[in-house]
N, C-alpha and C positions, 0 to 999 in steps of 0.2 A: 108350190109342192105337187105341182101336174105336172112340171116337166124336169124336174132335177132333185133329189134327195136334201131334204133341208133338215138338219141338225141342229142340236147344240153342239159347242166347242168342247166335247167329253166324250175322250176315247172309245167307252165303251159305247154310246150311240154311233159313233163314227163308224166303230166296227159292225155292229148293226144294220147299219146304212150299205155297207160294202155287200155282206153279207148276205141281204136282201137284192140287191144287184146282182150280184153272180146266180144266186138260187129263184130266181123270180124274174123266171125270161119273157114273161107276159107282161108285167105290172114295165119292169124295162123294157120292152118294145114300145106299149101305151108311149112312156115321158119321153123317148127317141123321138115318136113320132110329133108327139104335141110341143120339144123343145125346136125342132126341126120347122113345124107350124108358126111358132112365136118367131124364130129366127125370118124366115120370109115375110112376116105383117109386119116386123121391126126393123129394116132394110134400114139404111142411112139418109135413103130421100124418104122414103116417110119418115123416118123420126126428124129429118128436116122440118118437112111439108106441116109435119102437126107442131114442130116448135114455130114456124112462122105463123101459122096459125093460131097459136097462142097467144103470139106479140099480138096479131091484128086485133085479137080480141080485148087484149087489156088494152092498147091505145083507142079502139072503140068506147072503151070504157071509161076512158080520159076524155074521148071529146066528148061524150054525153054528161060528163060530172067535171069539167073543169075548175069549176068554180071548188069544188074540195080540194082539187090539187094544184092551185095557183092563187095567188093574192095578187088580183090584178094590179091594184094603185103600187105595191110593191115593186111588180114587175115593171109596167111602165117606165117607174122613178129609176130602177136600177141602172146606172153606169158600168154594163160590161167591160167597155175599154179600161175605163180609168181600174176596174177588180184586177184585171190581167196584166195591167204595165206596171 
């Protein structure tokens, strides 16, 4: 709600938000400034870096806790080639 007008999907609430956008220039300018800052902070590059960092954390958790995710005996004895063909 810091960079946009969020309202319930009801006509009167939407109309009130539009009225506020038009009539409250100080709030409008503050939300525009915040929206532009949020856009700069969330570029495609930044978002991709965050996504890969999340994947790295998940993988590190997996490596530290492998026994929670893999049945070692079953994995060693599983014939992947036979199951594919």
